[in-house]
C-alpha positions as CSV (number, residue, x, y, z in Angstrom):
1,X,112.3,117.8,60.9
2,X,112.7,116.0,64.5
3,X,111.0,112.7,64.3
4,X,108.6,111.6,67.4
5,X,106.9,108.4,68.6
6,X,103.5,109.1,69.6
7,X,102.0,110.6,72.4
8,X,100.8,107.4,73.6
9,X,104.0,105.8,73.0
10,X,105.5,108.5,75.2
11,X,103.3,108.0,77.5
12,X,103.7,104.4,77.9
13,X,107.5,105.2,78.2
14,X,106.9,106.8,81.6
15,X,105.9,103.2,83.2
16,X,108.6,101.7,85.0
17,X,108.9,98.1,82.6
18,X,111.1,96.5,84.9
19,X,108.4,97.1,87.8
20,X,105.4,96.1,85.6
21,X,106.9,93.0,84.6
22,X,107.8,92.0,88.0
23,X,104.3,92.8,88.6
24,X,103.2,90.5,86.0
25,X,105.2,87.4,86.9
26,X,104.1,88.1,90.7
27,X,100.3,87.5,89.8
28,X,101.0,85.5,86.8
29,X,99.3,87.9,84.5
30,X,100.7,86.6,81.5
31,X,99.6,82.8,82.5
32,X,97.9,80.9,79.2
33,X,98.7,84.2,76.9
34,X,99.8,83.9,73.6
35,X,99.6,87.7,72.3
36,X,97.7,89.6,74.2
37,X,99.6,89.9,77.6
38,X,98.9,92.0,80.7
39,X,101.0,95.2,78.6
40,X,98.8,94.9,75.6
41,X,95.7,95.3,78.0
42,X,97.1,98.3,79.8
43,X,98.2,100.1,76.9
44,X,94.6,99.1,75.2
45,X,92.9,100.3,78.2
46,X,95.3,103.3,78.8
47,X,94.4,104.5,75.3
48,X,90.7,104.1,75.7
49,X,90.8,106.4,79.1
50,X,92.9,108.8,77.6
51,X,90.9,109.1,74.1
52,X,87.6,108.7,76.0
53,X,86.6,105.7,74.6
54,X,83.2,104.2,76.1
55,X,82.9,101.0,75.1
56,X,84.8,97.8,73.6
57,X,83.4,98.2,70.3
58,X,84.2,101.9,70.7
59,X,87.7,100.9,71.5
60,X,88.2,98.1,68.6
61,X,86.8,100.8,65.9
62,X,89.6,102.8,67.1
63,X,92.0,100.5,67.2
64,X,91.5,98.8,63.6
65,X,91.4,102.7,61.7
66,X,94.6,103.3,63.9
67,X,96.4,99.8,63.6
68,X,99.5,101.4,61.5
69,X,100.2,103.0,64.5
70,X,101.2,99.7,66.5
71,X,103.9,98.4,65.4
72,X,106.4,100.7,68.1
73,X,103.7,99.4,70.7
74,X,103.8,95.9,71.0
75,X,100.4,95.5,70.2
76,X,98.9,92.7,67.9
77,X,97.9,93.8,64.4
78,X,93.9,93.2,65.0
79,X,92.3,93.3,68.3
80,X,89.1,91.8,68.9
81,X,86.7,93.2,71.7
82,X,86.2,89.6,72.5
83,X,90.1,89.6,73.4
84,X,89.8,92.6,75.2
85,X,86.7,91.1,77.5
86,X,88.6,88.0,78.1
87,X,91.2,89.6,79.4
88,X,89.5,92.1,81.6
89,X,87.8,89.1,83.3
90,X,91.5,86.8,83.7
91,X,94.3,89.3,84.5
92,X,94.8,90.2,88.0
93,X,93.5,93.8,88.7
94,X,96.3,93.8,91.7
95,X,99.0,94.1,88.8
96,X,97.4,97.7,88.5
97,X,96.9,98.4,91.9
98,X,100.3,97.9,92.8
99,X,101.7,99.5,89.7
100,X,99.2,102.7,91.0
101,X,101.5,103.0,94.1
102,X,105.0,102.4,92.5
103,X,103.7,105.5,90.0
104,X,102.6,107.4,93.3
105,X,106.2,107.1,95.0
106,X,108.0,108.2,92.1
107,X,105.4,111.1,91.7
108,X,105.7,112.6,95.5
109,X,109.1,113.0,94.6
110,X,108.2,115.7,92.2
111,X,105.5,117.3,93.7
112,X,105.3,121.0,94.7
113,X,104.6,121.5,98.2
114,X,101.2,122.6,99.4
115,X,100.4,126.3,100.2
116,X,100.4,126.7,103.6
117,X,103.2,128.1,105.7
118,X,104.2,125.0,108.2
119,X,106.1,122.4,106.5
120,X,104.0,119.0,107.6
121,X,102.5,117.2,105.3
122,X,98.9,117.7,104.6
123,X,96.5,115.2,103.5
124,X,92.6,114.8,103.0
125,X,90.4,111.7,103.3
126,X,87.0,111.0,101.8
127,X,85.0,108.4,99.8
128,X,82.8,108.8,96.6
129,X,80.2,105.9,95.4
130,X,80.1,104.7,92.1
131,X,76.4,103.4,91.3
132,X,76.1,100.4,89.2
133,X,73.2,98.8,87.6
134,X,72.5,95.9,89.9
135,X,70.8,93.8,86.9
136,X,74.4,93.6,85.3
137,X,76.3,93.9,88.3
138,X,74.5,91.7,91.3
139,X,77.7,91.2,93.3
140,X,77.9,94.7,94.0
141,X,74.3,94.9,95.9
142,X,74.3,97.0,99.2
143,X,70.5,97.3,99.2
144,X,67.4,95.5,97.5
145,X,67.6,97.4,94.3
146,X,70.9,99.3,94.5
147,X,74.5,98.5,93.4
148,X,77.7,100.3,94.0
149,X,81.3,100.4,94.8
150,X,83.2,102.6,97.2
151,X,86.5,104.7,96.7
152,X,88.2,105.4,99.8
153,X,90.8,108.0,98.6
154,X,93.4,110.3,100.0
155,X,94.9,113.2,98.7
156,X,97.9,114.7,99.2
157,X,97.8,119.1,99.1
158,X,101.5,118.7,97.7
159,X,100.6,118.4,94.2
160,X,96.9,117.5,94.6
161,X,98.3,113.7,93.9
162,X,96.3,110.9,95.4
163,X,98.3,109.4,97.8
164,X,96.0,106.3,99.1
165,X,93.3,104.6,97.3
166,X,91.4,101.4,98.2
167,X,88.1,100.5,96.3
168,X,85.3,98.3,98.8
169,X,81.7,97.6,98.3
170,X,79.2,100.4,98.8
171,X,78.1,99.2,102.4
172,X,82.0,99.3,104.1
173,X,82.1,102.1,106.1
174,X,84.6,105.0,105.8
175,X,86.1,105.2,108.9
176,X,86.4,101.3,109.7
177,X,88.6,101.8,105.9
178,X,90.5,104.4,107.2
179,X,91.8,103.3,110.3
180,X,92.5,99.7,108.9
181,X,94.3,100.9,106.1
182,X,95.3,104.6,106.2
183,X,99.0,104.6,106.8
184,X,99.5,107.5,109.4
185,X,102.8,109.5,109.1
186,X,104.4,111.1,112.3
187,X,104.2,115.0,112.2
188,X,101.0,115.0,109.2
189,X,97.8,116.9,109.4
190,X,95.0,114.6,108.5
191,X,92.3,116.7,107.3
192,X,88.8,114.5,107.8
193,X,84.9,114.9,107.7
194,X,82.3,113.8,110.2
195,X,81.9,110.4,109.0
196,X,85.7,109.5,110.0
197,X,84.8,110.4,114.1
198,X,86.6,107.5,115.8
199,X,88.0,108.5,118.9
200,X,90.0,105.1,119.2
201,X,91.5,106.0,116.2
202,X,92.2,109.8,117.1
203,X,94.4,108.3,120.2
204,X,96.2,106.1,117.8
205,X,96.8,109.1,115.4
206,X,98.1,110.9,118.2
207,X,100.0,108.9,119.6
208,X,101.7,108.1,116.0
209,X,102.9,112.1,117.0
210,X,100.4,112.9,113.9
211,X,97.8,115.4,114.1
212,X,94.1,115.5,112.7
213,X,91.2,117.9,112.0
214,X,87.5,117.3,112.0
215,X,84.5,118.8,112.2
216,X,82.7,117.8,115.5
217,X,79.2,116.1,115.9
218,X,76.5,118.3,116.9
219,X,75.3,116.4,120.3
220,X,79.5,115.5,121.1
221,X,79.4,116.0,125.0
222,X,82.7,117.4,126.8
223,X,83.6,120.2,129.5
224,X,86.2,123.7,129.0
225,X,89.4,122.8,130.2
226,X,91.0,125.9,129.1
227,X,90.7,129.0,126.3
228,X,93.6,130.4,123.8
229,X,93.8,134.0,123.3
230,X,91.8,135.1,120.3
231,X,93.8,136.3,117.2
232,X,93.0,139.5,116.0
233,X,91.2,137.6,112.9
234,X,87.1,138.6,114.1
235,X,86.7,135.3,112.2
236,X,87.6,133.2,115.1
237,X,85.0,133.1,117.7
238,X,86.3,130.7,120.2
239,X,89.7,128.7,120.7
240,X,88.8,126.6,123.3
241,X,90.7,123.7,125.3
242,X,88.4,120.8,125.9
243,X,88.3,117.2,127.4
244,X,85.7,114.4,126.6
245,X,82.6,113.7,129.0
246,X,81.4,110.5,128.3
247,X,82.9,107.7,129.9
248,X,83.1,104.8,126.7
249,X,84.9,108.2,124.6
250,X,87.3,109.1,128.0
251,X,88.5,105.4,127.7
252,X,89.5,105.5,124.1
253,X,91.1,109.2,124.3
254,X,91.2,110.4,127.5
255,X,93.7,113.8,126.1
256,X,92.8,117.5,125.7
257,X,91.5,118.3,122.3
258,X,91.4,121.7,120.8
259,X,88.1,123.2,119.2
260,X,87.6,126.4,117.4
261,X,84.8,128.3,116.4
262,X,85.1,129.9,113.2
263,X,82.7,132.3,111.4
264,X,82.3,131.9,107.4
265,X,81.5,135.4,106.1
266,X,81.0,134.3,102.6
267,X,78.5,131.6,103.2
268,X,77.1,133.2,106.4
269,X,77.4,130.2,108.5
270,X,79.2,129.0,111.9
271,X,81.9,125.8,111.7
272,X,83.4,124.1,114.4
273,X,86.8,122.6,114.3
274,X,88.4,119.8,116.1
275,X,91.9,118.9,116.3
276,X,94.7,117.7,118.6
277,X,97.1,120.4,117.6
278,X,97.8,123.2,120.1
279,X,100.5,125.1,117.8
280,X,99.0,126.1,114.5
281,X,97.1,129.4,114.7
282,X,93.2,129.2,114.9
283,X,92.8,130.6,111.4
284,X,95.0,128.3,110.0
285,X,93.3,125.5,111.2
286,X,90.1,126.9,109.6
287,X,92.1,127.5,106.1
288,X,92.9,123.5,106.4
289,X,89.6,122.2,106.6
290,X,88.3,124.6,103.6
291,X,91.4,123.1,101.7
292,X,89.7,119.3,102.1
293,X,87.3,120.4,99.6
294,X,89.9,119.7,96.8
295,X,89.3,116.5,97.6
296,X,85.6,117.0,96.3
297,X,86.8,118.6,93.4
298,X,88.7,115.8,92.6
299,X,86.0,113.2,92.5
300,X,84.1,115.4,90.7
301,X,87.1,115.9,88.3
302,X,87.4,112.2,87.6
303,X,83.6,111.4,87.5
304,X,83.3,113.9,84.4
305,X,86.4,113.1,82.7
306,X,87.6,109.8,83.2
307,X,85.9,106.3,82.4
308,X,85.2,104.9,86.0
309,X,81.4,105.2,85.7
310,X,80.5,102.8,82.4
311,X,82.9,99.5,82.6
312,X,83.7,97.5,79.7
313,X,83.3,94.7,81.9
314,X,80.6,92.9,84.5
315,X,83.0,91.0,86.4
316,X,84.6,92.6,89.6
317,X,88.0,92.1,88.1
318,X,87.1,93.6,85.1
319,X,86.2,96.4,87.3
320,X,88.7,97.0,89.4
321,X,91.2,96.8,86.5
322,X,89.3,99.6,84.8
323,X,89.5,101.8,88.1
324,X,93.2,101.2,88.5
325,X,94.2,101.7,85.2
326,X,92.3,105.3,85.4
327,X,94.1,106.3,88.1
328,X,97.3,105.4,87.0
329,X,96.7,107.8,84.0
330,X,96.1,110.1,86.4
331,X,99.2,109.9,88.1
332,X,101.0,109.9,84.6
333,X,99.5,113.5,83.8
334,X,100.8,114.3,87.2
335,X,104.2,113.0,86.5
336,X,104.7,115.1,83.2
337,X,103.3,118.0,84.8
338,X,105.7,117.9,87.8
339,X,108.4,117.1,85.3
340,X,107.6,119.8,82.7
341,X,106.9,122.2,85.4
342,X,103.6,122.9,83.8
343,X,101.0,125.5,85.0
344,X,98.1,123.9,83.4
345,X,95.4,122.0,85.3
346,X,95.5,118.1,85.0
347,X,91.8,118.4,83.0
348,X,93.9,120.5,80.1
349,X,96.7,118.0,80.1
350,X,93.9,115.5,79.9
351,X,92.1,117.3,76.7
352,X,95.4,118.0,75.3
353,X,96.7,114.1,75.1
354,X,93.1,112.9,74.2
355,X,93.2,114.4,71.2
356,X,96.5,113.8,70.0
357,X,97.0,110.6,71.8
358,X,98.4,109.1,68.3
359,X,99.6,112.1,66.9
360,X,103.9,112.0,66.4
361,X,104.1,115.1,68.3
362,X,106.0,115.9,71.5
363,X,104.7,115.4,74.8
364,X,106.6,117.9,76.3
365,X,106.1,120.6,73.9
366,X,102.4,119.9,74.0
367,X,102.1,120.6,77.9
368,X,103.2,124.5,76.8
369,X,100.8,125.2,73.9
370,X,97.7,126.7,74.1
371,X,94.2,125.6,72.5
372,X,94.7,127.6,69.5
373,X,98.6,126.5,68.8
374,X,97.7,122.8,69.7
375,X,94.5,123.1,66.9
376,X,97.2,124.8,64.3
377,X,99.9,122.2,64.7
378,X,96.9,119.0,64.5
379,X,95.9,120.8,61.3
380,X,99.1,120.9,59.9
381,X,100.3,117.0,60.7
382,X,99.6,114.9,57.5
383,X,98.9,112.1,59.6
384,X,96.0,113.5,61.3
385,X,94.1,115.5,58.3
386,X,91.9,113.3,55.6
387,X,93.6,112.6,52.1
388,X,91.2,112.7,49.6
């Protein structure tokens, strides 16, 4: 019978340890540390994310019961919740931010291409707000009675993995963050909602040789400079070439734009889309914006399944550490999915890993098990059975 390490150990082995140690040294993560290092913190928080642990006491109890599995993980035999809390407040969260981008670059090399026929890279940009209790997190105040943080996120439709992430206060403008931090890739198509309308930023995207697709505001003033031939698809009501009329807007963006009117029969609604791409078909532009809702589905998934709404600490460092470790966990699942060429969703993989996190099973074999076979394997494992 083949011998396997635990699923958690196999998951941690996918993290490039040399890069991780370099980041720890760069940000002095192990300064004044005797036993509970940055790697120990990452292992424990990853265990909490995969296992769905909601509190420090929950993690401590689970680690105490499963202490016989720690010898191959390099963790101390006993881990107190105060030790985890102290590490969350002390070890720099930027270690895990840089680790996220290291894992993201590796995942991108394995990600399958998007579903569209064109070869341009396709990205969607949006943000989501995570509400926080103002009494416990006073530093997160953005109104008199409310506290929150905001995750600004870029989704790569090739593999549906995060390509960009930054966390700010909830009052921070979406377009201000995107125009300052979003990396513009030449020939890419960037799908946005109305909150990202900034014609100065649009001009920079256009000058970099990239494209944008956005829904225009209802009060936008423009003049029609030309018209494309309507395609055979009757859902496209108009395909116009327009120019801005307002003086301040023309100073920011003086070039022509394309305005497409589209009728959605399923929702019985009409939509307008504005873009600087004059080559793709009007129906394709509409489908690109429709695909933007995948980022909304991703936000819903991470809020429902990852521990980024209830936090293990109240300091900004503890909150950001937990958010970045959660996103690193998402990339590890995506990397396994791409490597194993698994057809299951990330939600299914998360459930499988969560149920078998300390089982001695092959991680790659788990990716191809259905629910019944997985339950049978778990029941046959003597280490997972209660011995009376």
